[in-house]
Backbone as numpy.savetxt, mean C-alpha at the origin, in Angstrom:
# Nx Ny Nz CAx CAy CAz Cx Cy Cz
9.78 -38.07 37.75 10.70 -36.70 37.59 10.85 -36.61 36.16
11.33 -37.24 35.39 11.53 -36.95 34.09 10.12 -36.48 33.24
8.84 -37.35 33.62 7.81 -36.91 32.78 7.53 -35.44 33.62
7.66 -35.12 34.92 7.08 -33.91 35.59 8.04 -32.85 34.69
9.33 -32.95 34.80 10.18 -32.41 33.98 9.44 -31.65 32.72
9.48 -32.87 31.59 9.01 -32.50 30.15 7.25 -31.98 30.00
6.58 -32.16 31.03 5.40 -31.60 31.18 5.65 -29.93 31.31
6.55 -29.69 32.69 6.68 -28.22 32.76 7.35 -27.62 31.42
8.31 -28.32 31.06 8.69 -27.61 29.66 7.38 -27.28 28.86
6.82 -28.39 28.76 5.52 -28.02 27.36 4.86 -27.01 27.68
4.53 -27.25 29.17 3.65 -25.92 29.53 4.39 -24.24 29.58
5.51 -24.72 29.70 6.33 -23.00 29.63 6.18 -22.98 28.08
6.30 -23.84 27.01 6.51 -23.24 25.72 5.01 -22.97 25.28
3.50 -23.68 25.79 2.58 -23.28 25.54 2.35 -22.09 25.97
2.78 -21.63 27.53 2.41 -20.24 27.83 3.24 -19.27 27.26
4.27 -19.55 26.36 5.11 -18.59 25.80 4.44 -18.36 24.31
3.92 -19.56 24.07 3.41 -19.17 22.87 2.24 -18.12 22.63
1.32 -18.41 24.05 0.10 -17.58 24.01 0.15 -15.98 24.41
1.72 -16.01 25.08 2.36 -14.52 25.19 2.47 -13.72 23.82
3.20 -14.62 23.21 3.64 -14.31 21.81 2.28 -13.90 20.57
1.31 -14.42 21.09 0.26 -14.47 20.31 -0.82 -13.47 21.04
-0.42 -13.03 22.07 -1.24 -12.10 23.06 -2.02 -11.01 22.18
-3.10 -10.97 22.13 -3.50 -10.04 21.25 -3.95 -8.38 22.26
-3.49 -7.65 21.62 -3.37 -5.83 22.44 -4.90 -5.87 22.90
-4.94 -5.21 24.01 -6.24 -4.85 23.89 -6.55 -3.17 23.38
-7.65 -2.65 23.22 -7.88 -1.62 22.81 -7.09 -0.52 22.89
-7.17 -0.20 24.37 -6.66 0.83 24.96 -5.17 0.51 24.70
-4.83 -0.46 24.94 -3.03 -0.85 24.36 -2.61 -0.07 23.42
-3.10 -0.22 22.36 -3.08 0.13 20.93 -3.41 1.84 20.89
-4.45 2.09 21.53 -4.54 3.46 21.27 -3.69 3.99 22.03
-3.19 4.09 23.28 -2.16 4.61 24.10 -0.53 4.76 23.23
-0.61 3.36 22.74 0.73 3.15 21.58 0.86 4.33 20.66
-0.37 4.42 20.04 -0.51 5.35 18.66 -0.24 7.05 19.09
-1.02 6.92 20.34 -0.79 8.65 20.76 0.33 8.84 21.47
1.35 8.01 21.55 2.57 8.41 22.06 3.69 8.36 20.84
2.89 8.41 19.83 3.88 8.31 18.64 3.75 9.76 17.22
4.73 9.64 16.82 5.03 10.74 16.04 5.65 10.45 14.41
5.39 11.24 13.33 6.43 11.08 12.18 7.54 12.09 12.40
8.46 11.64 11.61 9.55 13.03 11.64 10.30 12.46 10.02
10.51 13.46 9.37 10.73 13.58 7.83 11.90 14.31 8.00
12.83 13.67 6.90 13.99 14.07 6.34 13.99 13.71 4.83
14.73 14.97 4.06 14.99 15.00 2.55 15.75 13.63 2.12
15.91 13.29 1.15 16.99 11.88 0.83 17.30 12.47 -0.52
18.33 11.95 -0.88 19.12 12.15 -2.11 18.61 10.94 -2.88
18.37 10.98 -4.16 18.30 10.36 -5.53 16.62 10.24 -5.98
16.12 10.39 -4.87 14.45 10.12 -5.36 13.77 11.72 -4.49
14.87 12.48 -4.22 14.09 13.64 -3.70 13.76 14.63 -4.83
13.62 16.00 -4.63 13.30 16.79 -5.64 14.21 16.80 -6.80
13.57 16.99 -7.61 14.11 17.19 -9.24 13.34 18.32 -9.86
13.87 19.51 -10.49 13.16 20.11 -11.40 12.67 19.37 -12.81
11.68 19.50 -12.60 10.76 19.27 -13.98 10.35 17.80 -13.85
10.17 17.17 -12.67 10.27 15.77 -12.39 9.16 15.42 -11.41
8.32 14.72 -11.67 7.57 14.26 -10.51 7.62 12.74 -10.06
7.84 12.62 -9.00 7.93 11.14 -8.17 6.67 11.13 -7.20
5.82 10.04 -7.11 5.19 10.16 -6.35 4.16 8.85 -5.90
3.59 8.51 -4.77 2.77 7.45 -4.63 3.64 6.05 -4.77
4.46 6.38 -3.57 5.45 5.28 -3.72 4.94 3.93 -3.06
5.61 2.73 -3.33 5.07 1.43 -2.52 5.53 1.13 -1.42
5.23 0.21 -0.53 6.02 -0.14 0.61 7.35 -0.29 0.24
8.28 -0.87 1.04 9.46 -1.16 0.98 9.79 -2.52 1.37
11.01 -2.94 0.77 11.07 -4.69 0.89 12.58 -4.06 0.70
13.37 -5.09 1.63 14.64 -5.28 1.59 15.26 -7.04 1.13
15.84 -6.88 0.36 16.42 -8.17 -0.27 18.05 -8.21 -0.58
18.68 -9.29 0.09 20.40 -9.19 0.25 20.78 -7.76 0.66
20.42 -7.38 1.78 21.01 -6.33 2.29 20.72 -4.85 1.40
19.85 -5.03 0.37 19.49 -3.62 0.08 18.17 -3.50 0.42
17.66 -2.33 0.19 16.00 -1.78 0.30 15.58 -1.53 -1.12
14.31 -1.67 -1.24 13.75 -1.46 -2.47 12.44 -0.49 -2.55
12.49 0.55 -3.33 11.08 1.19 -3.50 10.72 1.47 -4.74
9.53 1.72 -4.89 8.93 1.79 -6.23 7.69 2.86 -6.45
7.47 3.35 -7.45 7.19 4.92 -7.71 6.53 5.00 -8.81
5.96 6.07 -8.96 5.09 6.72 -10.15 6.07 7.98 -10.42
6.39 7.92 -11.83 7.59 8.66 -12.35 7.27 9.48 -13.77
7.02 10.72 -13.64 6.42 11.23 -15.02 7.43 12.48 -15.23
7.60 13.03 -16.40 8.80 14.28 -16.36 7.73 15.33 -16.91
7.85 16.51 -16.28 7.01 17.72 -16.96 5.13 17.62 -16.49
4.84 16.58 -15.66 3.27 16.54 -15.87 2.95 15.85 -14.45
2.19 16.57 -13.47 2.30 15.96 -12.08 0.78 14.90 -12.21
-0.30 15.40 -12.88 -1.56 14.44 -12.40 -1.54 13.02 -12.43
-2.05 12.58 -11.23 -2.01 10.95 -11.35 -2.22 9.94 -12.24
-2.83 10.22 -13.05 -3.31 9.48 -14.25 -2.18 9.69 -15.18
-1.35 10.01 -15.27 -0.15 9.88 -16.29 1.45 9.51 -15.65
1.92 8.54 -15.94 3.29 8.23 -15.47 3.59 6.71 -15.71
4.80 6.38 -15.69 5.29 4.89 -15.57 5.85 4.66 -14.26
6.15 3.10 -13.92 6.52 2.81 -12.65 8.16 2.41 -12.74
8.76 3.17 -11.26 10.25 3.19 -11.67 10.45 2.38 -10.01
11.78 2.09 -10.01 12.50 1.79 -8.93 13.80 2.56 -8.22
14.16 2.12 -7.07 15.62 2.93 -6.27 15.79 2.00 -5.38
16.89 2.13 -5.40 17.88 0.91 -4.09 18.51 1.74 -3.13
18.59 1.27 -1.90 18.92 2.16 -0.98 19.85 1.01 -0.09
21.16 1.49 0.59 22.00 0.30 1.37 22.10 0.79 2.85
21.41 2.15 3.04 21.59 2.85 4.30 20.00 3.05 4.86
19.04 1.93 4.67 17.71 2.16 5.33 17.16 3.67 5.03
17.23 3.56 3.66 16.37 4.73 2.85 16.95 6.51 3.05
17.91 6.51 3.56 18.79 7.75 3.40 19.39 8.42 2.32
19.43 7.34 1.52 19.88 7.82 0.08 19.71 6.74 -0.72
19.26 6.87 -2.06 18.78 6.32 -2.89 19.09 6.23 -4.15
19.66 5.25 -5.00 19.97 5.25 -6.47 18.92 4.77 -7.27
18.95 5.74 -7.98 17.57 5.18 -9.20 17.92 4.22 -10.37
17.14 3.40 -10.41 17.61 2.25 -11.09 17.13 2.19 -12.55
15.91 2.94 -12.67 15.22 3.07 -14.16 13.63 2.25 -14.08
13.25 2.27 -15.16 11.72 2.21 -15.16 11.42 0.57 -15.09
10.62 0.19 -14.30 10.43 -1.22 -14.06 9.05 -1.54 -14.88
8.19 -0.85 -15.09 6.64 -0.86 -15.74 6.54 0.17 -16.51
6.19 -0.13 -17.80 5.68 0.69 -18.74 3.89 0.32 -18.71
3.62 1.45 -19.61 2.00 1.52 -20.07 1.94 0.07 -21.08
0.44 -0.39 -21.01 0.27 -1.40 -21.69 0.19 -1.09 -23.17
0.13 -2.17 -24.08 0.01 -2.26 -25.55 -1.29 -1.24 -25.89
-1.33 -0.53 -26.95 -2.60 0.07 -27.46 -3.40 -0.77 -27.28
-4.65 -0.30 -26.99 -5.90 -1.42 -26.71 -5.90 -2.02 -25.57
-5.17 -2.01 -24.22 -5.11 -2.55 -23.09 -5.67 -1.51 -22.28
-6.10 -2.15 -21.19 -6.77 -1.85 -19.94 -5.59 -0.59 -19.29
-4.37 -0.76 -19.58 -3.53 -0.12 -18.67 -2.51 0.95 -19.41
-3.09 1.48 -20.88 -2.55 1.95 -22.12 -2.07 3.14 -21.46
-2.92 4.00 -20.95 -2.88 5.45 -20.47 -1.60 5.54 -19.42
-1.49 4.76 -18.35 -0.71 5.08 -17.03 -0.83 3.92 -16.15
0.36 3.37 -15.64 0.27 2.84 -15.09 0.91 3.63 -13.29
0.25 3.14 -11.93 0.64 3.98 -11.32 0.56 3.27 -9.79
0.83 3.58 -8.44 0.48 3.27 -7.23 0.99 1.89 -7.32
1.95 1.57 -7.31 2.68 0.29 -7.09 2.66 -0.22 -5.67
2.92 -1.71 -5.46 3.20 -2.48 -4.40 3.68 -3.74 -4.84
4.30 -4.40 -3.78 5.06 -5.78 -4.12 4.99 -6.72 -2.66
5.11 -8.33 -3.45 5.26 -9.22 -2.33 5.97 -10.14 -2.86
7.05 -10.59 -1.85 7.50 -11.88 -2.72 7.12 -13.21 -2.02
7.05 -13.88 -2.68 6.64 -15.41 -2.43 7.42 -16.49 -3.36
8.50 -17.34 -2.28 9.39 -18.32 -3.01 9.98 -18.14 -4.58
10.78 -16.84 -3.94 11.82 -16.29 -4.70 11.29 -15.58 -5.94
9.98 -15.94 -6.06 9.13 -14.31 -7.21 8.72 -13.30 -6.75
9.05 -12.07 -7.28 8.50 -10.69 -6.92 6.96 -10.45 -7.81
5.72 -10.45 -6.96 4.83 -10.02 -7.47 4.56 -8.62 -7.44
4.23 -7.94 -8.34 4.16 -6.48 -8.51 2.86 -6.03 -9.04
1.88 -5.44 -7.96 0.45 -4.80 -7.83 0.56 -3.55 -8.44
-0.12 -2.94 -8.97 -0.26 -1.68 -9.72 -1.69 -1.47 -10.32
-1.91 0.05 -10.06 -3.16 0.52 -10.93 -2.97 0.79 -12.44
-3.70 0.86 -13.28 -3.76 1.42 -14.76 -5.23 1.89 -15.31
-4.97 2.90 -15.99 -6.21 3.20 -16.87 -5.97 3.35 -18.36
-6.91 3.03 -18.65 -6.73 3.60 -20.77 -7.10 4.81 -20.83
-6.78 5.49 -21.98 -7.59 6.60 -22.40 -9.15 6.50 -22.48
-9.48 7.26 -22.33 -11.26 7.80 -22.33 -11.34 7.16 -23.57
-12.42 5.95 -23.25 -13.04 5.25 -24.61 -13.56 5.82 -25.27
-14.25 6.77 -25.06 -15.08 7.38 -25.65 -14.59 8.88 -26.53
-13.62 9.00 -26.21 -12.60 10.39 -26.59 -12.41 10.43 -28.09
-12.79 10.93 -29.08 -12.43 10.99 -30.42 -10.95 11.15 -30.72
-9.82 11.64 -30.07 -8.69 11.87 -30.24 -7.85 10.71 -29.49
-8.31 9.78 -28.81 -7.86 9.04 -27.90 -7.20 9.44 -26.93
-7.70 10.45 -26.14 -6.81 11.27 -24.92 -7.86 10.84 -23.42
-7.06 11.48 -22.93 -7.32 11.02 -21.37 -7.83 11.89 -20.46
-9.31 11.91 -20.31 -10.04 13.19 -19.80 -9.95 13.00 -18.55
-9.97 12.30 -17.89 -10.19 11.74 -16.00 -11.15 12.64 -15.78
-12.77 12.20 -16.18 -13.65 12.27 -16.13 -13.93 11.64 -15.36
-15.58 11.57 -14.88 -16.27 10.80 -13.72 -17.30 10.19 -14.44
-17.27 9.64 -15.43 -18.20 9.04 -16.19 -17.61 7.24 -16.60
-16.60 7.47 -17.47 -16.17 6.18 -18.05 -14.40 5.95 -17.80
-14.02 6.71 -17.18 -12.15 6.57 -17.01 -12.24 5.69 -15.90
-12.29 4.63 -15.85 -12.35 3.49 -14.71 -11.02 2.77 -14.60
-10.60 2.64 -13.11 -9.24 1.76 -13.29 -9.78 0.61 -13.09
-8.33 -0.34 -12.87 -8.30 -1.49 -12.37 -6.79 -1.59 -11.57
-6.74 -3.28 -10.96 -5.66 -3.30 -10.58 -4.91 -4.69 -11.11
-3.62 -4.67 -11.57 -3.18 -5.73 -12.55 -1.99 -6.30 -11.44
-1.06 -7.39 -11.92 -0.25 -7.97 -11.47 0.77 -8.33 -12.40
1.97 -8.20 -12.35 3.39 -8.56 -13.06 4.09 -9.52 -12.27
5.16 -9.96 -12.75 6.10 -10.70 -11.86 7.31 -10.62 -12.39
8.46 -11.00 -11.51 9.54 -11.05 -11.87 10.26 -12.09 -11.07
11.71 -12.11 -11.34 12.47 -13.31 -10.80 13.40 -12.23 -9.59
13.84 -11.47 -9.84 14.50 -10.27 -8.98 13.57 -8.76 -8.91
13.71 -8.47 -7.46 13.21 -7.00 -7.59 13.44 -6.03 -8.34
14.38 -6.50 -9.07 14.97 -4.89 -10.16 14.05 -5.47 -11.36
13.49 -6.23 -11.20 12.48 -6.24 -12.62 14.01 -7.54 -13.60
13.19 -7.30 -14.73 12.02 -6.65 -15.40 10.79 -7.24 -15.23
9.84 -6.56 -14.90 8.39 -7.17 -14.49 7.48 -7.64 -15.77
7.02 -8.57 -15.84 6.20 -9.07 -17.05 4.59 -9.16 -16.14
3.82 -8.80 -17.28 2.34 -9.13 -16.92 1.54 -10.42 -16.70
1.06 -10.69 -15.53 0.26 -12.30 -15.62 -0.99 -11.81 -16.06
-0.93 -12.21 -17.53 -1.98 -12.01 -18.47 -2.20 -10.61 -18.95
-3.46 -10.48 -19.51 -3.54 -9.31 -20.24 -4.56 -8.85 -19.66
-5.52 -9.15 -18.56 -6.25 -8.43 -17.85 -5.98 -8.48 -16.28
-7.05 -7.26 -15.80 -6.54 -7.02 -14.49 -7.29 -8.00 -13.39
-6.94 -8.05 -12.39 -7.18 -9.12 -11.53 -8.19 -8.47 -10.09
-8.59 -6.96 -10.46 -9.29 -6.50 -9.83 -9.89 -5.38 -10.55
-11.49 -5.32 -10.38 -12.05 -4.46 -11.28 -12.80 -3.55 -10.36
-14.03 -3.10 -10.91 -14.82 -1.90 -10.28 -15.80 -3.09 -10.47
-16.90 -2.36 -9.33 -18.22 -3.50 -9.21 -18.93 -2.62 -10.23
-19.86 -3.19 -10.73 -20.99 -3.20 -11.66 -21.91 -2.24 -11.32
-22.54 -2.60 -9.98 -23.62 -1.74 -9.51 -22.91 0.13 -9.08
-23.50 0.85 -9.51 -23.29 2.24 -9.51 -22.76 3.01 -8.10
-23.94 2.18 -7.01 -24.15 2.67 -5.66 -23.25 1.98 -4.61
-22.18 0.68 -5.12 -21.28 0.36 -4.69 -19.97 0.89 -4.23
-19.35 1.07 -3.17 -18.13 2.04 -2.73 -17.07 2.08 -3.85
-17.13 0.89 -4.73 -15.88 0.86 -5.41 -16.23 0.48 -6.62
-17.55 1.54 -7.19 -17.79 1.28 -8.82 -17.17 2.06 -9.68
-16.53 3.03 -9.18 -15.65 3.83 -10.41 -14.27 3.47 -10.27
-13.75 3.64 -9.42 -12.33 3.65 -8.89 -11.91 1.97 -8.01
-10.69 1.15 -8.42 -10.12 0.76 -7.45 -8.93 1.09 -7.72
-7.75 1.00 -6.79 -6.54 1.63 -6.41 -6.01 1.65 -5.55
-4.47 1.55 -5.84 -3.79 1.72 -4.54 -3.53 0.47 -3.73
-3.21 -0.84 -4.21 -3.14 -2.00 -3.91 -1.93 -2.03 -2.70
-2.23 -2.84 -1.41 -1.55 -2.97 -0.39 -1.72 -4.59 0.07
-0.38 -5.28 0.16 -0.62 -6.72 0.59 -0.28 -7.19 1.63
-1.20 -8.29 1.70 -0.75 -9.03 3.37 -0.92 -10.98 2.64
-0.09 -11.40 3.45 -0.15 -13.01 3.38 -0.84 -13.36 4.76
-2.00 -14.02 4.91 -2.62 -14.40 6.28 -3.53 -15.37 6.18
-3.51 -16.48 7.14 -4.32 -17.22 6.97 -4.19 -17.96 6.04
-3.22 -18.16 5.28 -3.03 -19.13 4.14 -3.94 -18.36 2.86
-4.01 -17.01 2.68 -5.01 -16.23 1.56 -3.86 -14.93 1.53
-4.13 -14.53 0.02 -3.50 -13.16 0.09 -4.50 -12.30 0.06
-4.04 -11.23 0.66 -4.99 -9.94 1.14 -4.73 -9.06 0.25
-5.54 -8.23 -0.32 -5.21 -7.21 -1.06 -6.02 -6.01 -1.10
-5.79 -5.30 0.11 -6.13 -4.12 0.43 -6.39 -2.85 -0.65
-7.32 -2.07 -1.13 -7.33 -1.05 -1.83 -8.41 0.06 -1.75
-8.57 1.13 -2.39 -9.18 2.12 -2.04 -10.36 1.87 -3.14
-11.33 2.46 -2.79 -12.68 2.44 -4.00 -13.66 3.86 -4.12
-13.89 4.41 -5.28 -14.57 5.54 -5.08 -15.69 5.02 -5.77
-17.04 5.40 -5.82 -18.25 5.37 -6.15 -18.61 6.05 -7.15
-19.01 5.65 -7.90 -19.84 6.13 -9.48 -20.65 7.33 -9.23
-21.35 6.92 -8.32 -22.57 7.62 -8.07 -22.14 8.85 -7.43
-20.78 9.03 -6.94 -20.12 10.31 -6.22 -19.89 11.35 -7.13
-19.88 10.94 -8.27 -19.04 11.86 -9.63 -17.90 12.43 -9.12
-17.89 13.80 -9.08 -16.63 14.42 -9.20 -16.31 14.87 -7.83
-17.17 14.66 -6.67 -17.11 14.57 -5.66 -16.42 13.16 -4.62
-16.03 12.01 -5.79 -15.76 10.91 -5.41 -14.33 10.87 -4.31
-13.23 11.58 -4.96 -12.08 11.54 -3.78 -12.53 11.93 -2.43
-13.55 12.78 -2.05 -13.75 13.32 -0.65 -14.41 12.00 0.13
-14.71 11.18 -0.37 -15.64 9.98 -0.27 -15.19 8.65 -0.24
-13.33 8.47 -0.61 -13.11 7.30 -0.71 -13.24 6.42 0.71
-13.22 4.72 0.04 -13.24 4.23 1.21 -12.40 2.98 0.98
-11.91 1.93 2.04 -11.03 1.29 1.64 -11.79 -0.37 1.94
-11.31 -1.05 1.07 -12.22 -2.66 0.75 -10.76 -3.51 0.65
-11.13 -4.82 0.65 -10.36 -5.85 0.64 -10.86 -6.79 -0.15
-9.95 -7.69 -0.88 -10.17 -8.60 -1.37 -9.35 -9.99 -1.15
-9.54 -11.20 -1.54 -8.68 -12.20 -1.17 -8.93 -13.40 -2.22
-7.03 -13.86 -2.50 -6.79 -14.96 -3.06 -6.18 -15.98 -2.89
-6.20 -17.14 -3.49 -5.67 -18.31 -2.92 -4.27 -18.41 -3.68
-3.53 -17.43 -4.47 -2.41 -17.58 -5.03 -2.06 -16.27 -5.35
-0.89 -15.54 -5.49 -0.75 -14.18 -5.54 -1.08 -13.59 -6.95
-1.14 -14.47 -7.68 -1.70 -13.84 -9.09 -3.38 -13.92 -9.37
-3.85 -14.02 -8.22 -5.44 -14.13 -8.05 -5.98 -15.37 -8.66
-7.40 -15.39 -9.06 -7.99 -14.20 -9.21 -8.49 -13.50 -7.68
-9.22 -12.69 -7.32 -9.31 -11.86 -5.74 -10.80 -11.73 -5.77
-11.53 -11.99 -4.85 -12.60 -11.77 -4.40 -12.89 -11.03 -3.58
-13.81 -9.89 -3.95 -13.90 -8.96 -2.83 -14.80 -9.56 -1.90
-14.35 -8.92 -0.41 -15.05 -9.16 0.75 -16.28 -8.94 0.87
-17.45 -9.42 0.52 -18.55 -9.23 0.68 -18.95 -8.21 0.11
-18.32 -7.46 -1.01 -18.79 -6.06 -1.90 -18.64 -5.31 -0.60
-18.14 -5.21 0.56 -18.43 -4.17 1.56 -16.82 -2.98 1.89
-17.24 -2.09 1.93 -15.81 -1.46 2.51 -15.76 -1.78 4.22
-14.33 -1.53 4.31 -14.05 -1.90 5.89 -13.57 -0.76 6.46
-13.57 0.40 6.06 -12.97 1.62 6.44 -13.47 2.92 5.65
-14.35 3.75 6.42 -14.65 4.99 5.65 -13.06 5.90 5.79
-13.25 7.31 5.21 -12.12 8.07 5.48 -10.61 7.90 4.95
-10.74 7.27 4.15 -9.36 6.15 3.85 -8.81 6.17 2.53
-8.54 7.61 1.75 -8.36 7.94 0.50 -6.82 7.13 0.08
-6.33 7.12 0.96 -4.94 6.30 0.97 -4.55 5.24 1.63
-4.39 4.31 0.94 -4.00 2.95 1.57 -2.91 2.70 2.27
-2.98 2.83 3.98 -1.62 2.60 4.33 -1.58 1.56 5.46
-1.41 0.45 5.17 -1.65 -0.35 6.53 -0.25 -1.17 6.56
-0.21 -1.90 7.89 0.96 -2.24 8.50 0.51 -3.59 9.68
1.36 -4.60 9.70 1.24 -5.58 10.74 1.28 -4.88 12.01
0.45 -5.24 13.14 0.65 -4.74 14.67 0.65 -5.87 15.59
1.80 -6.27 15.94 1.30 -7.85 16.62 0.66 -8.60 15.82
-0.30 -9.19 16.51 -1.46 -10.31 15.76 -2.43 -9.30 14.66
-2.50 -8.00 15.16 -3.61 -7.29 14.26 -3.11 -6.28 13.17
-3.89 -5.56 12.70 -3.71 -4.91 11.30 -3.97 -3.66 11.64
-3.02 -2.44 11.62 -3.39 -1.28 12.03 -3.07 -0.14 10.57
-3.82 0.99 10.34 -3.42 1.86 9.33 -4.00 3.04 9.79
-3.46 3.82 9.10 -3.50 5.53 9.17 -4.85 5.80 7.80
-6.10 6.27 8.55 -6.84 6.73 7.52 -6.59 8.45 6.86
-6.31 8.65 5.45 -5.75 9.81 5.37 -7.00 10.71 5.59
-8.00 10.75 5.13 -9.10 11.78 5.25 -9.48 12.42 6.63
-9.53 11.35 7.41 -9.94 11.75 8.90 -8.80 11.77 9.64
-7.54 11.54 9.28 -6.20 11.88 10.00 -6.31 11.26 11.44
-6.71 9.67 11.19 -6.76 8.63 12.23 -6.14 7.51 12.44
-4.99 6.92 13.13 -4.67 5.81 13.32 -6.16 4.95 13.47
-6.36 3.56 13.02 -7.24 2.62 13.15 -6.39 1.15 13.68
-7.26 0.32 13.73 -6.57 -0.51 14.25 -7.69 -1.93 14.33
-7.56 -3.02 13.65 -8.57 -4.13 13.60 -7.86 -5.47 13.67
-8.49 -6.14 15.06 -7.57 -7.30 15.58 -7.54 -8.47 14.35
-8.57 -8.46 13.65 -8.75 -9.62 12.54 -8.37 -9.11 11.22
-8.22 -7.81 10.91 -7.51 -7.26 9.83 -8.86 -6.59 9.27
-10.08 -7.12 9.48 -11.04 -6.64 8.76 -12.26 -5.48 9.46
-12.13 -5.59 10.86 -13.47 -4.74 11.43 -12.21 -3.35 12.11
-12.59 -2.34 11.46 -11.75 -1.30 11.91 -13.13 -0.54 12.85
-14.15 -0.67 12.53 -15.47 0.15 12.79 -15.92 -0.10 14.06
-16.04 -1.34 14.51 -16.95 -1.83 15.57 -16.66 -1.38 17.09
-15.22 -0.89 17.01 -14.93 0.01 18.24 -13.35 0.36 17.86
-13.68 1.25 16.90 -12.40 2.63 16.89 -11.36 3.04 17.48
-10.42 3.22 17.31 -9.24 3.76 18.51 -9.26 5.28 18.22
-9.56 5.54 16.79 -9.73 6.94 16.45 -8.67 7.72 16.93
-7.54 7.42 16.49 -6.16 8.65 17.41 -6.00 9.58 16.13
-5.92 10.69 16.75 -5.86 11.71 15.64 -4.36 12.29 15.38
-3.87 12.39 14.31 -3.03 13.19 13.77 -3.29 14.47 13.58
-2.32 15.40 13.54 -2.34 16.77 12.61 -2.17 16.68 11.29
-2.94 16.99 10.38 -2.85 16.44 8.89 -1.78 16.97 8.52
-0.93 18.09 8.79 0.39 18.55 8.28 1.47 17.69 9.04
1.41 16.69 10.00 2.34 16.00 10.49 2.39 14.55 10.21
1.27 14.36 9.00 1.40 13.03 8.65 1.79 12.64 7.32
2.30 11.42 7.00 2.85 11.39 5.75 1.86 11.61 4.76
2.13 11.87 3.06 1.26 11.71 2.18 1.39 10.48 1.58
0.84 9.67 1.09 0.79 8.47 0.17 1.93 7.70 0.67
1.92 7.46 1.87 3.11 6.59 2.35 3.30 5.12 2.17
4.40 4.89 2.13 4.97 3.18 2.25 5.82 2.99 3.41
5.70 1.70 3.61 6.52 1.37 5.00 7.45 0.55 4.63
8.61 0.51 5.56 9.50 -1.04 5.19 9.02 -1.91 5.71
8.42 -3.02 5.11 7.70 -4.19 5.88 8.46 -5.14 5.43
9.04 -6.12 6.36 10.03 -7.35 6.70 8.99 -8.29 6.26
7.72 -8.36 6.41 6.67 -9.61 6.13 6.32 -9.56 4.93
6.73 -8.41 4.00 6.30 -8.80 2.64 7.52 -9.53 1.63
8.64 -10.11 2.68 9.70 -11.25 1.94 9.78 -12.12 3.00
8.78 -12.35 3.66 8.40 -13.34 4.52 9.46 -13.56 6.22
9.82 -12.45 6.23 10.58 -12.30 7.77 9.46 -12.12 8.80
9.78 -12.90 9.57 8.86 -13.37 10.92 8.89 -11.72 12.17
10.10 -11.46 11.81 10.48 -10.33 12.64 10.22 -9.10 12.90
10.13 -8.13 13.55 10.42 -6.71 13.24 9.09 -6.25 12.24
7.95 -6.13 12.50 7.20 -5.89 11.85 6.44 -4.71 12.35
6.78 -4.23 13.71 6.17 -2.77 13.89 6.73 -1.88 13.04
5.71 -0.64 12.78 6.18 0.43 11.92 7.26 1.22 12.51
8.17 0.91 11.62 9.64 1.86 11.87 9.59 3.18 11.12
9.91 2.92 9.49 10.17 3.71 8.26 9.77 3.67 7.42
10.02 4.51 6.69 9.23 4.53 5.21 9.41 5.67 4.34
8.98 5.64 3.06 9.06 6.73 2.10 7.46 7.49 1.94
7.56 8.80 2.03 6.05 9.20 1.20 6.72 10.45 0.24
5.12 11.14 -0.01 5.64 12.15 -1.19 5.36 13.66 -0.43
6.05 14.50 -1.13 5.51 15.97 -0.83 5.00 16.57 -2.49
3.36 17.11 -1.75 3.11 17.76 -2.96 3.86 18.91 -3.61
4.25 19.11 -4.52 4.72 20.16 -5.22 5.07 20.42 -6.31
3.19 20.59 -6.65 2.91 20.91 -8.04 3.42 20.25 -9.35
4.11 20.27 -10.06 4.66 19.57 -11.10 5.94 18.93 -10.71
6.34 19.01 -9.87 7.80 18.52 -8.97 7.48 18.00 -7.80
6.34 16.92 -7.60 6.43 16.53 -6.54 7.70 15.51 -6.32
7.85 15.22 -5.04 8.88 14.38 -4.75 8.83 13.09 -3.39
9.69 12.52 -3.27 9.47 11.99 -1.97 10.77 11.97 -1.02
10.20 11.73 0.63 11.13 11.78 1.35 10.88 10.69 2.10
11.92 10.49 3.34 12.08 9.80 4.56 11.65 10.13 5.59
10.74 9.07 6.28 9.87 9.18 7.88 10.34 8.18 8.60
10.30 8.45 9.70 10.40 7.74 10.79 9.45 7.84 11.99
8.98 6.70 12.33 8.10 6.86 13.51 8.29 6.58 14.72
8.46 7.54 15.37 9.18 7.81 16.79 8.18 8.01 18.15
8.83 7.64 18.96 8.08 8.15 20.29 8.34 9.69 20.52
7.21 10.07 20.92 7.36 11.50 20.96 8.19 12.41 21.66
8.66 11.95 22.76 9.70 12.37 23.77 11.10 11.93 23.24
11.34 11.26 22.17 12.64 10.67 21.49 13.15 12.06 20.88
14.42 12.18 21.39 15.46 13.12 20.94 16.18 12.89 19.83
């Protein structure tokens, strides 16, 4: 009798584990996203400020009851290849923010990230906060040492810094980036690698990023594709996934865990996509459309998994940017049912 009870309990535990790991079908995921929408609100602390740009924010982490977001900030000039990285903290789930200051400035003269640092993201592991960012140097061939933002030799790269606190200061992990452009000019990421989004999965660190092809020249932004690279430690080195893109029409890298799979919002096509394995978004795409003026721009999500939390990883809220000339700013969004009041 006791043996039968133990077997019954073990069977129940196994069944529960299977249910918890149950993979959603394509139709279930498609129906879920078709019933959702983003709603936006202005926020204090990182919202509109005359003469100031805040843009391209990170995902959001929660540490000790406080929420942290990181973003590019610059006074008086809006283009993406100027600026340094700042942080702000919230204690009310992102409705109001207090700006704490700059957490990562540009590199030293002659370094690969001397011109600007931007599009940050964050991952915590064993009490250390790993900070991923894009950098660019002044145009190497410019006689005045100025940045041209050309389509010839203004390459970008992705670096890592770290700190013992989410408030920094962040210290660079070496003098070299951990992800650089491909050497073959026909590869999708031979001119730009940018916009890191981090996952920890299957014992490895996944760095999703966007790439622009050298051969596309000035038309590159319209053909941006998403790739991924893997490392055994948060500091890299990162090895690209077969050198191939995993999603087209994806200029802004915005991904999150959805149950056992990975969901994303492709910004150029304005579609929700889903990959059960985190890699294959294209064999059987869900392609749920969202109107361009109803999707967030350069968004980041509140992601508990970035600090090791196991629960609550469905998309709920986050921060995104409003394009406003030389005064771009950040807003809060929620991901809700369309019929929710």
